[in-house]
Kinemage of the C-alpha trace (Angstrom):
@kinemage 1
@onewidth
@group {chain A} dominant
@subgroup {mainchain}
@vectorlist {calphas} color= white
{ca met a 1} P 125.046 91.626 99.750
{ca gln a 2} L 121.417 92.101 101.190
{ca asn a 3} L 118.550 89.792 100.456
{ca arg a 4} L 115.899 91.779 98.683
{ca pro a 5} L 112.497 90.459 98.112
{ca ser a 6} L 111.698 89.731 94.559
{ca pro a 7} L 109.384 92.168 92.759
{ca val a 8} L 105.829 91.366 92.680
{ca leu a 9} L 104.476 90.985 89.125
{ca val a 10} L 101.087 92.022 88.652
{ca glu a 11} L 98.881 90.690 85.930
{ca thr a 12} L 97.491 93.478 83.624
{ca thr a 13} L 94.105 91.931 84.047
{ca asp a 14} L 94.080 93.181 87.526
{ca tyr a 15} L 93.616 96.896 86.510
{ca pro a 16} L 90.308 98.045 85.141
{ca gln a 17} L 90.335 98.941 81.498
{ca tyr a 18} L 89.809 102.700 80.886
{ca pro a 19} L 86.523 103.250 78.960
{ca ile a 20} L 87.848 106.068 76.488
{ca glu a 21} L 90.160 104.946 73.778
{ca arg a 22} L 93.530 106.755 73.008
{ca gly a 23} L 93.026 109.657 70.523
{ca glu a 24} L 89.468 110.086 71.300
{ca arg a 25} L 88.979 113.769 72.092
{ca leu a 26} L 86.007 115.432 73.558
{ca glu a 27} L 86.352 118.539 71.815
{ca ser a 28} L 82.929 119.809 72.980
{ca his a 29} L 84.210 119.735 76.448
{ca ser a 30} L 85.928 123.058 77.226
{ca phe a 31} L 84.825 122.529 80.806
{ca phe a 32} L 83.700 119.653 83.128
{ca leu a 33} L 80.791 119.405 85.405
{ca phe a 34} L 81.607 120.098 88.938
{ca his a 35} L 79.215 118.654 91.554
{ca tyr a 36} L 80.004 121.003 94.358
{ca asp a 37} L 77.733 119.378 96.842
{ca arg a 38} L 79.614 115.957 96.338
{ca tyr a 39} L 82.934 117.800 96.392
{ca leu a 40} L 81.983 119.857 99.672
{ca asn a 41} L 81.089 116.542 101.403
{ca ser a 42} L 83.935 114.423 100.271
{ca asp a 43} L 86.827 113.282 102.372
{ca leu a 44} L 89.334 115.245 100.252
{ca tyr a 45} L 87.380 118.508 100.966
{ca val a 46} L 86.647 117.745 104.655
{ca leu a 47} L 90.045 116.357 105.561
{ca gly a 48} L 92.460 117.931 103.091
{ca asp a 49} L 94.451 121.052 103.521
{ca trp a 50} L 93.975 123.848 101.176
{ca asp a 51} L 97.147 123.205 99.298
{ca ile a 52} L 96.068 119.607 98.734
{ca lys a 53} L 92.679 120.669 97.431
{ca gly a 54} L 94.212 123.199 95.147
{ca ile a 55} L 96.763 120.625 93.706
{ca ala a 56} L 93.876 118.045 93.243
{ca his a 57} L 91.946 120.643 91.388
{ca ala a 58} L 94.853 121.446 89.088
{ca leu a 59} L 95.265 117.694 88.265
{ca trp a 60} L 91.571 117.293 87.400
{ca cys a 61} L 92.068 120.112 85.018
{ca lys a 62} L 95.366 118.733 83.625
{ca ala a 63} L 93.727 115.417 83.162
{ca gln a 64} L 91.412 116.862 80.638
{ca asp a 65} L 94.321 117.644 78.335
{ca gln a 66} L 95.764 114.061 78.453
{ca asp a 67} L 95.360 111.191 76.102
{ca pro a 68} L 93.099 109.615 76.803
{ca val a 69} L 91.089 112.360 78.476
{ca gly a 70} L 90.637 112.149 82.032
{ca thr a 71} L 93.864 110.108 82.775
{ca leu a 72} L 97.197 110.966 84.394
{ca pro a 73} L 100.561 109.331 83.671
{ca asn a 74} L 101.502 106.888 86.359
{ca asp a 75} L 104.856 108.715 86.820
{ca ala a 76} L 105.636 111.034 89.619
{ca arg a 77} L 108.241 112.926 87.589
{ca leu a 78} L 105.762 113.753 84.852
{ca ile a 79} L 103.061 114.680 87.324
{ca ala a 80} L 105.427 117.053 89.195
{ca gly a 81} L 106.494 118.492 85.995
{ca tyr a 82} L 102.775 119.305 85.123
{ca leu a 83} L 102.557 121.061 88.463
{ca gly a 84} L 105.833 123.018 88.118
{ca met a 85} L 107.374 121.408 91.219
{ca ser a 86} L 110.132 119.171 91.995
{ca thr a 87} L 109.632 115.343 92.181
{ca asp a 88} L 110.579 115.553 95.887
{ca ala a 89} L 107.876 118.219 96.543
{ca trp a 90} L 105.245 116.210 94.783
{ca glu a 91} L 106.239 112.890 96.664
{ca ser a 92} L 105.952 114.876 99.916
{ca tyr a 93} L 102.292 115.709 98.949
{ca leu a 94} L 101.714 112.117 98.090
{ca arg a 95} L 102.504 111.190 101.782
{ca arg a 96} L 99.735 113.404 103.148
{ca val a 97} L 96.287 112.023 103.906
{ca pro a 98} L 94.383 112.675 101.773
{ca ser a 99} L 96.883 113.252 99.085
{ca pro a 100} L 96.015 115.149 95.840
{ca leu a 101} L 95.549 111.851 94.196
{ca his a 102} L 92.639 110.805 96.616
{ca gly a 103} L 90.333 108.527 94.667
{ca trp a 104} L 92.677 108.052 91.681
{ca lys a 105} L 93.517 104.399 90.827
{ca glu a 106} L 95.644 102.592 88.337
{ca cys a 107} L 93.932 101.629 85.100
{ca leu a 108} L 94.984 100.020 81.702
{ca val a 109} L 95.079 102.183 78.524
{ca gly a 110} L 95.997 99.613 75.966
{ca asn a 111} L 99.115 98.063 77.568
{ca glu a 112} L 100.032 101.165 79.529
{ca val a 113} L 99.096 101.663 83.193
{ca arg a 114} L 97.828 105.161 83.879
{ca leu a 115} L 95.835 106.777 86.606
{ca met a 116} L 92.054 107.418 86.339
{ca his a 117} L 89.321 108.655 88.776
{ca asp a 118} L 85.881 107.092 88.789
{ca val a 119} L 84.297 110.603 89.014
């Protein structure tokens, strides 16, 4: 039997708390502001391939339908499903630099760890 390192336990206080509560909808938001100048000068735009940029854009849109709004699940299988691709395909995109999740980070929504983007 191989010795495997013990999993690292992370305190939930290490994650930022997401500022929008579950169940709160932004019904007046059928669109989101897109600061094209910021995007066109971002690392994602400058360094990312077109497929990465397209997937990132789809995820920004998909996050608007989530609860809470603006987040994504921290689960590769669910995100792959949202995008209509296999988990293996999604994980191959995650290995690219930049990945479609460029700028996303883990956050707390209640006691659940989800993904959020500062912008």
